[in-house]
C-alpha positions as a Python dict, from the first residue, in 0.01 Angstrom:
ca = {
    (1, 'M'): (0, 0, 0),
    (2, 'P'): (156, 331, -106),
    (3, 'V'): (228, 570, 178),
    (4, 'T'): (249, 943, 118),
    (5, 'K'): (432, 1168, 361),
    (6, 'A'): (242, 1480, 455),
    (7, 'P'): (419, 1815, 424),
    (8, 'G'): (476, 1834, 801),
    (9, 'A'): (628, 1485, 823),
    (10, 'D'): (986, 1613, 782),
    (11, 'D'): (972, 1804, 1110),
    (12, 'G'): (924, 1487, 1315),
    (13, 'S'): (546, 1498, 1348),
    (14, 'G'): (518, 1152, 1188),
    (15, 'I'): (200, 1226, 991),
    (16, 'L'): (142, 964, 722),
    (17, 'L'): (-146, 947, 480),
    (18, 'R'): (-241, 597, 368),
    (19, 'R'): (-427, 532, 48),
    (20, 'V'): (-717, 288, 57),
    (21, 'H'): (-690, -11, -177),
    (22, 'K'): (-996, 26, -402),
    (23, 'T'): (-1026, -341, -499),
    (24, 'A'): (-990, -465, -142),
    (25, 'L'): (-1255, -227, -7),
    (26, 'G'): (-1484, -311, -298),
    (27, 'F'): (-1441, -683, -233),
    (28, 'A'): (-1509, -639, 140),
    (29, 'F'): (-1825, -435, 76),
    (30, 'G'): (-1936, -680, -193),
    (31, 'V'): (-1898, -987, 27),
    (32, 'T'): (-2073, -816, 317),
    (33, 'V'): (-2372, -694, 115),
    (34, 'G'): (-2400, -1014, -88),
    (35, 'V'): (-2387, -1249, 210),
    (36, 'G'): (-2620, -1020, 405),
    (37, 'L'): (-2880, -1026, 128),
    (38, 'F'): (-2841, -1402, 91),
    (39, 'L'): (-2892, -1462, 463),
    (40, 'L'): (-3187, -1223, 477),
    (41, 'T'): (-3354, -1400, 184),
    (42, 'A'): (-3274, -1746, 326),
    (43, 'A'): (-3426, -1648, 660),
    (44, 'H'): (-3735, -1515, 486),
    (45, 'V'): (-3770, -1840, 288),
    (46, 'A'): (-3717, -2055, 599),
    (47, 'V'): (-3973, -1862, 806),
    (48, 'P'): (-4229, -1710, 565),
    (49, 'G'): (-4427, -1410, 675),
    (50, 'Q'): (-4165, -1291, 926),
    (51, 'G'): (-3940, -993, 877),
    (52, 'P'): (-3940, -726, 608),
    (53, 'T'): (-4105, -767, 270),
    (54, 'L'): (-3828, -850, 27),
    (55, 'V'): (-4042, -886, -285),
    (56, 'V'): (-3980, -520, -367),
    (57, 'L'): (-3612, -596, -435),
    (58, 'N'): (-3711, -756, -767),
    (59, 'Q'): (-3774, -401, -889),
    (60, 'Y'): (-3403, -327, -846),
    (61, 'F'): (-3238, -665, -903),
    (62, 'A'): (-3335, -853, -1219),
    (63, 'G'): (-3426, -1215, -1149),
    (64, 'Y'): (-3459, -1172, -773),
    (65, 'D'): (-3747, -1333, -587),
    (66, 'V'): (-3797, -1469, -237),
    (67, 'T'): (-3690, -1830, -307),
    (68, 'W'): (-3365, -2024, -273),
    (69, 'R'): (-3283, -1940, -634),
    (70, 'G'): (-3354, -1575, -554),
    (71, 'A'): (-3119, -1595, -256),
    (72, 'F'): (-2831, -1683, -491),
    (73, 'V'): (-2937, -1414, -738),
    (74, 'G'): (-2942, -1170, -445),
    (75, 'L'): (-2595, -1287, -345),
    (76, 'A'): (-2464, -1205, -694),
    (77, 'W'): (-2643, -870, -715),
    (78, 'G'): (-2546, -779, -359),
    (79, 'F'): (-2181, -855, -430),
    (80, 'T'): (-2191, -648, -750),
    (81, 'V'): (-2358, -346, -593),
    (82, 'G'): (-2144, -369, -278),
    (83, 'F'): (-1824, -393, -483),
    (84, 'V'): (-1912, -84, -686),
    (85, 'V'): (-2006, 116, -376),
    (86, 'G'): (-1689, 13, -189),
    (87, 'W'): (-1466, 86, -490),
    (88, 'L'): (-1623, 429, -536),
    (89, 'L'): (-1593, 507, -166),
    (90, 'A'): (-1220, 424, -175),
    (91, 'F'): (-1175, 625, -495),
    (92, 'V'): (-1340, 933, -345),
    (93, 'H'): (-1135, 895, -25),
    (94, 'N'): (-806, 866, -215),
    (95, 'F'): (-893, 1157, -443),
    (96, 'T'): (-997, 1378, -152),
    (97, 'M'): (-683, 1301, 48),
    (98, 'S'): (-457, 1356, -256),
    (99, 'F'): (-627, 1687, -330),
    (100, 'W'): (-591, 1791, 35),
    (101, 'V'): (-217, 1712, 30),
    (102, 'F'): (-184, 1904, -299),
    (103, 'I'): (-350, 2212, -145),
    (104, 'I'): (-130, 2198, 166),
    (105, 'R'): (187, 2157, -40),
    (106, 'T'): (87, 2440, -272),
    (107, 'K'): (21, 2674, 22),
    (108, 'D'): (356, 2577, 170),
    (109, 'D'): (538, 2645, -159),
    (110, 'I'): (366, 2981, -196),
    (111, 'S'): (454, 3083, 159),
    (112, 'R'): (820, 2986, 103),
    (113, 'T'): (850, 3190, -217),
    (114, 'R'): (641, 3489, -110),
    (115, 'N'): (943, 3709, -35),
    (116, 'F'): (1161, 3571, -314),
    (117, 'L'): (1233, 3909, -472),
    (118, 'D'): (1344, 4055, -137),
    (119, 'H'): (1643, 3821, -134),
    (120, 'I'): (1777, 3906, -480),
}
């Protein structure tokens, strides 16, 4: 995992900014959402009439229904949607942190060269 030193890291403050691995976070979100949807559907199939109404999910996930087959379809759709959400979350985090470091470094460079002409 790439580690970027913050501008103040040279003075001994020890500030490090870590980038989030997009694929790893996407996989973690995907597995969590997929398995969660599978277990929710399996519980609803095992004990009908209990819990939330899951039939509405077929409006969002093609092929989904409250059956064992639908539980596996929900697992696939849940993994896909969770992966995309996790990947995008990591992307936005990395972009935001990189932009923040860019702004801080730019301000530091400007403050160092502000009185450049006074020293000539």
